[in-house]
C-alpha positions, -999 to 999 in steps of 0.1 A, spaced: 491 836 313 472 826 340 475 848 377 480 824 401 453 831 436 474 833 464 445 842 490 454 826 519 414 819 528 412 800 495 442 783 500 435 771 537 400 758 521 419 731 503 447 723 531 422 725 560 397 701 542 404 670 556 410 652 525 449 662 521 472 639 547 504 640 548 526 667 533 564 663 526 584 679 534 561 699 552 524 715 555 538 749 560 563 750 531 539 737 511 516 765 520 545 792 519 554 782 480 513 784 471 517 819 489 544 829 467 524 833 439 548 809 417 526 788 390 535 749 400 530 722 383 506 692 403 504 660 386 488 626 400 492 591 381 461 566 375 474 534 363 451 519 333 441 490 352 404 491 349 374 507 325 363 524 352 376 552 375 355 552 409 348 577 438 381 577 452 398 589 420 376 614 416 382 627 452 422 630 444 407 650 409 387 673 426 415 685 448 438 690 416 412 709 400 413 730 429 444 736 425 439 744 386 406 772 395 435 786 419 456 792 386 484 761 387 490 737 362 474 705 369 480 664 349 459 638 345 487 615 340 472 583 328 496 552 332 491 535 300 528 522 301 526 517 343 496 500 338 511 472 320 532 464 348 512 470 376 523 485 410 527 457 438 517 483 466 498 465 491 499 431 473 509 394 485 521 388 445 528 401 416 500 419 397 488 401 365 504 419 337 483 436 306 485 443 269 487 473 250 454 465 237 439 458 270 452 492 284 436 511 258 402 495 262 404 502 294 417 542 291 387 548 266 363 562 285 380 576 315 377 613 306 337 611 296 336 596 331 357 631 351 348 652 327 323 670 351 347 678 380 380 684 357 379 714 330 398 696 304 383 725 283 391 758 301 408 783 273 432 797 297 443 766 321 431 736 313 432 706 332 462 685 310 460 646 301 495 634 295 507 595 290 537 583 303 541 557 275 552 590 256 587 586 277 589 557 292 581 534 260 610 555 249 634 550 274 666 526 266 685 497 283 714 520 295 689 547 303 673 523 325 706 509 344 708 549 346 681 549 366 684 519 388 717 531 399 699 556 421 687 535 446 700 504 465 683 468 469 677 480 503 659 509 499 633 487 476 627 460 502 617 487 524 584 486 512 564 464 533 548 442 506 583 432 501 595 426 531 559 405 538 565 384 508 601 379 516 597 360 552 567 337 537 591 334 508 569 344 480 587 356 449 591 390 440 598 396 404 626 421 392 603 440 369 585 450 406 616 469 415 614 485 388 580 501 391 588 530 418 614 541 389 589 544 365 563 560 384 597 585 397 604 591 364 572 605 355 579 633 377 615 642 360 599 639 322 571 662 334 595 687 355 569 686 383 564 707 412 538 687 435 533 650 431 499 636 445 490 604 457 472 584 481 489 571 514 495 537 497 516 555 469 543 577 490 570 548 487 567 557 445 562 591 449 595 599 473 615 579 446 605 607 421 614 632 446 648 611 446 652 614 410 643 651 406 665 658 434 697 641 418 689 646 379 670 679 381 685 695 412 653 701 420 629 695 454 592 678 449 568 681 472 547 647 477 515 653 488 494 622 501 452 622 499 432 602 522 419 568 511 380 568 514 373 547 547 347 546 571 352 567 597 339 540 624 355 506 612 383 522 590 374 500 565 385 513 530 364 517 499 369 493 476 355 467 447 369 437 468 344 437 497 317 452 479 315 487 487 335 505 454 316 531 438 323 532 397 319 566 379 300 546 347 275 535 367 239 542 354 222 577 377 196 552 394 228 524 404 254 556 415 223 567 438 218 534 452 256 527 451 260 554 480 227 546 495 242 516 503 273 524 517 278 522 561 268 552 579 306 557 587 308 561 551 287 597 551 311 622 558 348 609 544 326 608 510 311 640 515 346 658 520 359 641 492 332 634 467 312 664 472 312 703 471 291 710 498 313 736 527 322 723 556 295 736 578 267 725 553 284 689 559 284 692 595 247 704 593 243 672 573 262 648 592 239 662 627 212 650 610 194 626 634 182 597 609 217 588 588 190 575 557 185 610 554 220 625 555 227 595 527 201 608 504 212 646 507 250 630 500 236 607 472 218 635 457 252 656 455 271 631 442 248 623 416 242 655 407 275 659 393 277 636 374 243 632 359 232 666 364 204 677 393 172 670 371 186 633 364 196 635 404 159 646 417 147 617 395 169 592 412 160 607 445 121 603 436 127 567 427 145 559 457 122 572 478 93 557 464 111 520 459 124 519 493 99 545 516 86 536 550 109 516 562 105 488 532 143 479 540 157 481 573 189 505 579 213 477 583 204 443 562 224 416 569 254 409 543 255 384 523 286 366 498 286 363 464 306 356 434 305 373 399 286 349 373 267 330 397 231 318 393 204 334 414 187 302 414 220 287 439 223 323 456 187 321 467 194 287 485 230 293 495 214 322 518 185 308 528 163 329 507 147 297 491 146 263 501 151 246 466 161 252 432 120 249 422 113 272 460 143 297 442 128 296 407 90 298 415 98 333 438 117 350 407 85 338 381 61 352 409 80 385 413 95 383 445 132 383 441 147 422 434 178 442 430 179 479 449 139 476 438 145 458 399 128 425 398 146 394 386 125 384 361 153 359 341 148 327 364 185 318 346 200 358 365 236 356 376 251 378 397 271 409 384 298 430 391 274 459 392 253 441 420 280 444 448 267 467 474 231 462 465 199 450 486 184 418 480 150 414 483 129 380 487 94 382 495 83 409 518 107 404 548 138 392 536 163 419 529 203 408 521 231 433 511 253 414 484 289 416 487 315 397 468 
Protein backbone atom coordinates (compact mmCIF):
# COMPACT_ATOMS: atom_id res chain seq x y z
CA UNK A 1 0.00 0.00 0.00
CA UNK A 2 1.30 3.44 -0.99
CA UNK A 3 2.28 5.60 1.97
CA UNK A 4 0.75 9.07 2.00
CA UNK A 5 3.19 11.98 1.99
CA UNK A 6 2.26 14.46 4.73
CA UNK A 7 5.21 16.81 4.28
CA UNK A 8 3.74 20.29 4.78
CA UNK A 9 6.09 21.89 2.26
CA UNK A 10 5.00 19.46 -0.48
CA UNK A 11 1.33 20.00 0.36
CA UNK A 12 1.64 23.79 0.39
CA UNK A 13 3.38 23.63 -2.98
CA UNK A 14 0.12 22.33 -4.45
CA UNK A 15 -2.30 24.42 -2.42
CA UNK A 16 -0.47 27.72 -2.93
CA UNK A 17 0.45 27.48 -6.60
CA UNK A 18 -2.56 29.58 -7.59
CA UNK A 19 -4.52 27.01 -9.59
CA UNK A 20 -6.92 26.04 -6.78
CA UNK A 21 -9.51 28.73 -6.01
CA UNK A 22 -12.30 27.61 -3.65
CA UNK A 23 -12.14 25.10 -0.81
CA UNK A 24 -15.42 23.90 0.68
CA UNK A 25 -15.86 23.76 3.59
CA UNK A 26 -12.45 25.49 4.14
CA UNK A 27 -8.85 25.36 2.93
CA UNK A 28 -7.66 24.89 6.52
CA UNK A 29 -9.85 21.80 7.03
CA UNK A 30 -8.72 20.35 3.73
CA UNK A 31 -5.06 20.84 4.58
CA UNK A 32 -5.65 19.25 7.97
CA UNK A 33 -7.01 16.10 6.28
CA UNK A 34 -4.04 16.04 3.91
CA UNK A 35 -1.70 16.26 6.88
CA UNK A 36 -3.48 13.45 8.74
CA UNK A 37 -1.89 10.65 6.69
CA UNK A 38 -5.27 9.30 5.59
CA UNK A 39 -5.40 8.17 1.97
CA UNK A 40 -8.13 10.24 0.31
CA UNK A 41 -10.05 9.42 -2.85
CA UNK A 42 -10.11 12.30 -5.34
CA UNK A 43 -12.00 12.56 -8.60
CA UNK A 44 -12.83 14.93 -11.38
CA UNK A 45 -15.38 14.31 -14.13
CA UNK A 46 -15.13 15.19 -17.80
CA UNK A 47 -18.19 14.92 -20.02
CA UNK A 48 -17.61 13.24 -23.37
CA UNK A 49 -18.81 16.18 -25.46
CA UNK A 50 -15.80 16.57 -27.80
CA UNK A 51 -13.08 14.42 -29.38
CA UNK A 52 -10.23 16.50 -28.02
CA UNK A 53 -9.45 17.55 -24.48
CA UNK A 54 -7.90 20.99 -24.03
CA UNK A 55 -5.40 22.72 -21.78
CA UNK A 56 -8.13 23.57 -19.29
CA UNK A 57 -8.72 19.84 -18.78
CA UNK A 58 -4.98 19.27 -18.66
CA UNK A 59 -4.55 21.82 -15.87
CA UNK A 60 -7.04 19.91 -13.72
CA UNK A 61 -5.53 16.51 -14.44
CA UNK A 62 -2.08 17.83 -13.55
CA UNK A 63 -3.37 18.89 -10.13
CA UNK A 64 -4.90 15.45 -9.63
CA UNK A 65 -1.55 13.93 -10.58
CA UNK A 66 0.10 16.07 -7.90
CA UNK A 67 -2.24 14.60 -5.28
CA UNK A 68 -1.61 11.11 -6.65
CA UNK A 69 2.11 11.65 -6.17
CA UNK A 70 1.39 12.43 -2.52
CA UNK A 71 -0.04 8.92 -2.29
CA UNK A 72 -3.76 9.58 -2.64
CA UNK A 73 -6.13 7.72 -4.95
CA UNK A 74 -7.24 9.78 -7.95
CA UNK A 75 -9.91 9.06 -10.55
CA UNK A 76 -10.27 10.40 -14.07
CA UNK A 77 -14.04 10.03 -14.48
CA UNK A 78 -15.24 10.01 -18.07
CA UNK A 79 -18.85 11.17 -18.24
CA UNK A 80 -20.00 8.88 -21.01
CA UNK A 81 -23.53 8.84 -19.55
CA UNK A 82 -23.78 12.48 -18.47
CA UNK A 83 -22.16 13.47 -21.76
CA UNK A 84 -25.24 12.25 -23.58
CA UNK A 85 -27.37 14.69 -21.55
CA UNK A 86 -25.09 17.72 -21.28
CA UNK A 87 -24.71 20.05 -18.33
CA UNK A 88 -26.67 23.30 -18.81
CA UNK A 89 -24.10 25.33 -16.84
CA UNK A 90 -23.63 28.85 -18.23
CA UNK A 91 -25.82 28.02 -21.21
CA UNK A 92 -28.77 30.09 -22.41
CA UNK A 93 -30.45 27.03 -23.90
CA UNK A 94 -30.48 23.25 -23.54
CA UNK A 95 -27.49 21.40 -24.96
CA UNK A 96 -27.89 19.05 -27.89
CA UNK A 97 -28.05 15.47 -26.61
CA UNK A 98 -25.44 13.06 -27.98
CA UNK A 99 -25.94 9.46 -29.06
CA UNK A 100 -24.00 6.58 -27.44
CA UNK A 101 -22.04 6.21 -30.69
CA UNK A 102 -21.05 9.89 -30.71
CA UNK A 103 -19.88 9.61 -27.11
CA UNK A 104 -17.84 6.50 -27.93
CA UNK A 105 -16.16 8.29 -30.83
CA UNK A 106 -15.45 11.37 -28.72
CA UNK A 107 -13.56 9.52 -25.98
CA UNK A 108 -11.66 7.15 -28.27
CA UNK A 109 -8.30 8.94 -27.90
CA UNK A 110 -8.70 10.76 -24.58
CA UNK A 111 -6.37 8.53 -22.60
CA UNK A 112 -3.72 8.80 -25.31
CA UNK A 113 -3.99 12.60 -25.23
CA UNK A 114 -3.25 12.84 -21.49
CA UNK A 115 -0.95 9.87 -20.90
CA UNK A 116 2.02 12.21 -20.39
CA UNK A 117 0.40 14.07 -17.50
CA UNK A 118 -1.50 11.23 -15.77
CA UNK A 119 0.34 8.10 -14.60
CA UNK A 120 -2.13 5.41 -15.66
CA UNK A 121 0.61 2.74 -15.65
CA UNK A 122 2.02 3.33 -12.16
CA UNK A 123 2.28 -0.11 -10.56
CA UNK A 124 1.65 0.90 -6.94
CA UNK A 125 -0.89 3.70 -7.25
CA UNK A 126 -2.15 4.19 -10.82
CA UNK A 127 -4.26 7.10 -12.00
CA UNK A 128 -7.64 5.36 -12.28
CA UNK A 129 -10.16 5.66 -15.13
CA UNK A 130 -13.87 5.17 -14.57
CA UNK A 131 -17.03 5.68 -16.66
CA UNK A 132 -20.24 6.90 -15.04
CA UNK A 133 -22.43 4.81 -17.32
CA UNK A 134 -21.36 1.90 -15.10
CA UNK A 135 -23.75 3.10 -12.38
CA UNK A 136 -25.97 5.78 -13.88
CA UNK A 137 -27.03 3.45 -16.66
CA UNK A 138 -28.25 0.92 -14.10
CA UNK A 139 -30.47 3.17 -11.95
CA UNK A 140 -34.16 2.31 -12.14
CA UNK A 141 -36.97 4.84 -12.00
CA UNK A 142 -37.65 4.28 -8.32
CA UNK A 143 -33.98 5.00 -7.52
CA UNK A 144 -34.04 8.19 -9.60
CA UNK A 145 -37.13 9.34 -7.70
CA UNK A 146 -35.35 8.65 -4.43
CA UNK A 147 -32.39 10.78 -5.55
CA UNK A 148 -34.70 13.57 -6.65
CA UNK A 149 -36.41 13.60 -3.23
CA UNK A 150 -33.23 15.07 -1.73
CA UNK A 151 -33.66 18.37 -3.59
CA UNK A 152 -36.29 21.03 -4.12
CA UNK A 153 -37.25 22.88 -7.28
CA UNK A 154 -36.22 26.09 -5.52
CA UNK A 155 -32.70 24.71 -5.03
CA UNK A 156 -32.40 23.93 -8.72
CA UNK A 157 -33.68 27.35 -9.72
CA UNK A 158 -30.84 28.94 -7.76
CA UNK A 159 -28.53 28.21 -10.67
CA UNK A 160 -27.85 31.50 -12.44
CA UNK A 161 -28.54 30.20 -15.93
CA UNK A 162 -31.94 28.84 -14.89
CA UNK A 163 -32.87 32.19 -13.36
CA UNK A 164 -31.87 33.98 -16.55
CA UNK A 165 -33.84 31.56 -18.72
CA UNK A 166 -36.89 31.94 -16.49
CA UNK A 167 -36.67 35.73 -16.80
CA UNK A 168 -36.28 35.57 -20.57
CA UNK A 169 -39.02 32.99 -21.05
CA UNK A 170 -36.56 30.42 -22.46
CA UNK A 171 -37.65 26.79 -21.83
CA UNK A 172 -35.99 24.75 -19.08
CA UNK A 173 -36.34 21.03 -19.66
CA UNK A 174 -36.88 18.59 -16.83
CA UNK A 175 -33.83 16.49 -17.71
CA UNK A 176 -31.66 19.58 -17.12
CA UNK A 177 -32.80 19.62 -13.48
CA UNK A 178 -31.67 16.01 -13.22
CA UNK A 179 -28.11 16.67 -14.36
CA UNK A 180 -26.85 17.86 -10.92
CA UNK A 181 -28.39 14.70 -9.42
CA UNK A 182 -26.46 12.54 -11.85
CA UNK A 183 -23.16 14.30 -11.21
CA UNK A 184 -23.90 14.22 -7.51
CA UNK A 185 -24.53 10.49 -7.59
CA UNK A 186 -21.09 9.97 -9.13
CA UNK A 187 -19.64 10.91 -5.73
CA UNK A 188 -21.89 8.40 -3.96
CA UNK A 189 -21.16 5.58 -6.40
CA UNK A 190 -17.40 6.03 -6.05
CA UNK A 191 -17.54 6.92 -2.32
CA UNK A 192 -15.12 9.82 -2.78
CA UNK A 193 -13.56 12.16 -0.25
CA UNK A 194 -12.74 15.02 -2.60
CA UNK A 195 -14.28 16.29 -5.81
CA UNK A 196 -12.31 18.70 -7.96
CA UNK A 197 -14.14 20.86 -10.46
CA UNK A 198 -14.00 24.08 -12.40
CA UNK A 199 -15.59 27.14 -10.82
CA UNK A 200 -18.50 26.68 -13.25
CA UNK A 201 -19.27 23.28 -11.71
CA UNK A 202 -19.53 24.19 -8.02
CA UNK A 203 -23.33 23.88 -7.98
CA UNK A 204 -23.18 20.31 -9.29
CA UNK A 205 -20.34 19.38 -6.95
CA UNK A 206 -22.28 20.67 -3.97
CA UNK A 207 -25.25 18.53 -5.06
CA UNK A 208 -22.88 15.59 -4.69
CA UNK A 209 -21.89 16.81 -1.25
CA UNK A 210 -25.56 16.88 -0.25
CA UNK A 211 -26.09 13.31 -1.47
CA UNK A 212 -22.94 12.10 0.30
CA UNK A 213 -24.18 13.57 3.57
CA UNK A 214 -27.67 12.12 3.21
CA UNK A 215 -26.86 8.74 1.66
CA UNK A 216 -23.42 7.99 3.12
CA UNK A 217 -23.49 10.08 6.28
CA UNK A 218 -20.15 11.39 5.10
CA UNK A 219 -18.85 14.80 4.13
CA UNK A 220 -16.98 15.53 0.92
CA UNK A 221 -14.55 18.31 0.09
CA UNK A 222 -15.25 20.37 -3.00
CA UNK A 223 -12.14 21.97 -4.53
CA UNK A 224 -12.76 24.38 -7.38
CA UNK A 225 -9.97 25.17 -9.84
CA UNK A 226 -9.51 28.48 -11.59
CA UNK A 227 -10.63 28.49 -15.20
CA UNK A 228 -7.80 29.61 -17.47
CA UNK A 229 -8.39 33.30 -18.11
CA UNK A 230 -6.45 36.30 -19.36
CA UNK A 231 -5.22 38.08 -16.22
CA UNK A 232 -5.55 41.45 -17.98
CA UNK A 233 -8.95 41.21 -19.70
CA UNK A 234 -10.51 38.33 -17.77
CA UNK A 235 -11.47 36.60 -21.02
CA UNK A 236 -11.66 32.83 -20.64
CA UNK A 237 -9.73 30.49 -22.87
CA UNK A 238 -12.32 28.87 -25.12
CA UNK A 239 -12.76 27.52 -28.60
CA UNK A 240 -15.68 29.90 -29.21
CA UNK A 241 -13.39 32.95 -29.16
CA UNK A 242 -10.57 31.25 -31.01
CA UNK A 243 -8.25 30.78 -28.03
CA UNK A 244 -8.87 27.14 -27.15
CA UNK A 245 -5.76 24.92 -27.26
CA UNK A 246 -6.54 21.25 -27.83
CA UNK A 247 -4.34 18.33 -26.89
CA UNK A 248 -4.66 16.52 -30.22
CA UNK A 249 -2.85 19.30 -32.11
CA UNK A 250 0.32 18.48 -34.00
CA UNK A 251 3.58 19.62 -32.45
CA UNK A 252 3.86 22.73 -34.66
CA UNK A 253 0.20 23.62 -34.24
CA UNK A 254 0.39 23.26 -30.46
CA UNK A 255 3.47 25.48 -30.28
CA UNK A 256 1.86 28.04 -32.57
CA UNK A 257 -1.42 27.99 -30.63
CA UNK A 258 0.40 28.91 -27.42
CA UNK A 259 2.31 31.67 -29.22
CA UNK A 260 -0.99 33.06 -30.51
CA UNK A 261 -2.29 33.61 -26.97
CA UNK A 262 -2.52 37.11 -25.54
CA UNK A 263 0.18 38.39 -23.19
CA UNK A 264 -2.29 38.13 -20.32
CA UNK A 265 -2.39 34.35 -20.74
CA UNK A 266 1.33 33.80 -20.09
CA UNK A 267 1.21 33.48 -16.31
CA UNK A 268 -2.12 31.55 -16.07
CA UNK A 269 -0.88 29.00 -18.60
CA UNK A 270 2.50 28.72 -16.94
CA UNK A 271 0.90 28.11 -13.53
CA UNK A 272 -1.66 25.60 -14.67
CA UNK A 273 -0.13 23.85 -17.66
CA UNK A 274 3.60 23.54 -16.98
CA UNK A 275 5.81 22.04 -14.29
CA UNK A 276 7.87 25.20 -13.91
CA UNK A 277 8.54 26.28 -10.33
CA UNK A 278 6.99 29.54 -9.12
CA UNK A 279 10.34 31.35 -9.06
CA UNK A 280 10.96 30.23 -12.66
CA UNK A 281 7.55 31.55 -13.69
CA UNK A 282 8.22 34.85 -11.93
CA UNK A 283 11.54 35.15 -13.77
CA UNK A 284 9.94 34.27 -17.10
CA UNK A 285 7.15 36.83 -16.77
CA UNK A 286 9.65 39.58 -15.98
CA UNK A 287 11.11 39.21 -19.49
CA UNK A 288 11.18 42.57 -21.26
CA UNK A 289 9.69 41.18 -24.47
CA UNK A 290 6.50 39.10 -23.90
CA UNK A 291 7.30 37.15 -27.06
CA UNK A 292 10.40 35.70 -25.37
CA UNK A 293 8.28 34.61 -22.41
CA UNK A 294 5.78 32.99 -24.76
CA UNK A 295 8.56 31.15 -26.56
CA UNK A 296 9.61 29.60 -23.26
CA UNK A 297 5.99 28.88 -22.32
CA UNK A 298 5.21 27.28 -25.68
CA UNK A 299 8.34 25.14 -25.40
CA UNK A 300 7.47 23.94 -21.88
CA UNK A 301 3.89 23.02 -22.83
CA UNK A 302 4.85 21.37 -26.12
CA UNK A 303 7.62 19.41 -24.37
CA UNK A 304 5.07 17.80 -22.05
CA UNK A 305 2.97 16.36 -24.88
CA UNK A 306 5.52 15.79 -27.64
CA UNK A 307 8.89 15.45 -25.90
CA UNK A 308 11.85 17.82 -25.63
CA UNK A 309 13.37 17.02 -29.03
CA UNK A 310 10.21 17.73 -31.01
CA UNK A 311 9.45 20.79 -28.88
CA UNK A 312 12.91 22.14 -29.73
CA UNK A 313 12.23 21.54 -33.42
CA UNK A 314 8.88 23.33 -33.17
CA UNK A 315 10.54 26.28 -31.45
CA UNK A 316 13.23 26.54 -34.13
CA UNK A 317 10.59 26.29 -36.85
CA UNK A 318 8.56 29.08 -35.28
CA UNK A 319 11.59 31.33 -34.82
CA UNK A 320 12.80 30.73 -38.38
CA UNK A 321 9.32 31.33 -39.78
CA UNK A 322 8.35 34.34 -37.70
CA UNK A 323 11.72 35.86 -36.74
CA UNK A 324 12.96 39.44 -36.99
CA UNK A 325 9.58 40.92 -36.11
CA UNK A 326 8.13 39.70 -39.39
CA UNK A 327 4.79 39.36 -37.61
CA UNK A 328 3.62 42.21 -35.38
CA UNK A 329 3.16 41.41 -31.68
CA UNK A 330 -0.51 42.35 -31.80
CA UNK A 331 -2.26 41.47 -35.07
CA UNK A 332 -5.80 42.70 -35.66
CA UNK A 333 -8.38 39.96 -35.16
CA UNK A 334 -10.71 38.96 -38.01
CA UNK A 335 -13.71 36.70 -37.61
CA UNK A 336 -14.19 33.68 -39.84
CA UNK A 337 -16.33 30.56 -39.89
CA UNK A 338 -15.45 26.90 -40.11
CA UNK A 339 -15.82 25.91 -43.76
CA UNK A 340 -15.62 29.46 -45.13
CA UNK A 341 -13.81 29.60 -48.47
CA UNK A 342 -10.48 31.40 -48.35
CA UNK A 343 -11.36 33.34 -51.50
CA UNK A 344 -14.44 34.81 -49.79
CA UNK A 345 -12.63 35.28 -46.49
CA UNK A 346 -9.83 37.35 -48.06
CA UNK A 347 -12.36 39.70 -49.65
CA UNK A 348 -14.36 40.05 -46.42
CA UNK A 349 -11.28 41.10 -44.41
CA UNK A 350 -9.92 43.42 -47.12
CA UNK A 351 -7.05 41.07 -47.89
CA UNK A 352 -8.10 41.04 -51.52
CA UNK A 353 -10.21 43.32 -53.72
CA UNK A 354 -11.98 40.55 -55.65
CA UNK A 355 -12.10 36.79 -56.12
CA UNK A 356 -9.68 37.05 -59.02
CA UNK A 357 -7.30 39.09 -56.86
CA UNK A 358 -7.61 36.55 -54.03
CA UNK A 359 -7.05 33.68 -56.45
CA UNK A 360 -3.94 35.34 -57.87
CA UNK A 361 -2.45 35.90 -54.41
CA UNK A 362 -2.98 32.27 -53.44
CA UNK A 363 -1.59 30.92 -56.71
CA UNK A 364 1.52 33.11 -56.34
CA UNK A 365 2.18 31.80 -52.82
CA UNK A 366 1.34 35.06 -51.10
CA UNK A 367 -1.16 33.67 -48.59
CA UNK A 368 -0.13 31.66 -45.53
CA UNK A 369 -1.43 30.63 -42.11
CA UNK A 370 1.23 30.48 -39.40
CA UNK A 371 3.90 30.18 -42.09
CA UNK A 372 2.20 27.36 -44.01
CA UNK A 373 1.42 28.53 -47.54
CA UNK A 374 -2.11 28.01 -48.82
CA UNK A 375 -1.65 26.28 -52.18
CA UNK A 376 -5.24 25.29 -52.97
CA UNK A 377 -7.50 28.10 -54.22
CA UNK A 378 -10.48 26.12 -52.91
CA UNK A 379 -9.08 26.02 -49.36
CA UNK A 380 -11.71 26.48 -46.65
CA UNK A 381 -11.08 27.61 -43.08
CA UNK A 382 -10.85 24.79 -40.53
CA UNK A 383 -11.26 24.70 -36.76
CA UNK A 384 -7.49 24.30 -36.35
CA UNK A 385 -6.96 27.70 -38.03
CA UNK A 386 -8.54 29.55 -35.10
CA UNK A 387 -6.00 31.65 -33.21
CA UNK A 388 -3.43 31.52 -36.02
CA UNK A 389 -1.91 34.38 -38.02
CA UNK A 390 -3.00 34.87 -41.62
CA UNK A 391 -0.43 36.60 -43.78
CA UNK A 392 -1.24 38.11 -47.18
CA UNK A 393 1.66 39.57 -49.10
CA UNK A 394 4.48 41.10 -47.05
CA UNK A 395 2.69 43.42 -44.64
CA UNK A 396 -0.91 42.21 -44.16
CA UNK A 397 -1.28 40.22 -40.92
CA UNK A 398 -4.51 39.20 -39.23
CA UNK A 399 -5.30 36.84 -36.35
CA UNK A 400 -8.12 34.43 -37.25
CA UNK A 401 -10.87 33.93 -34.68
CA UNK A 402 -14.10 31.99 -35.06
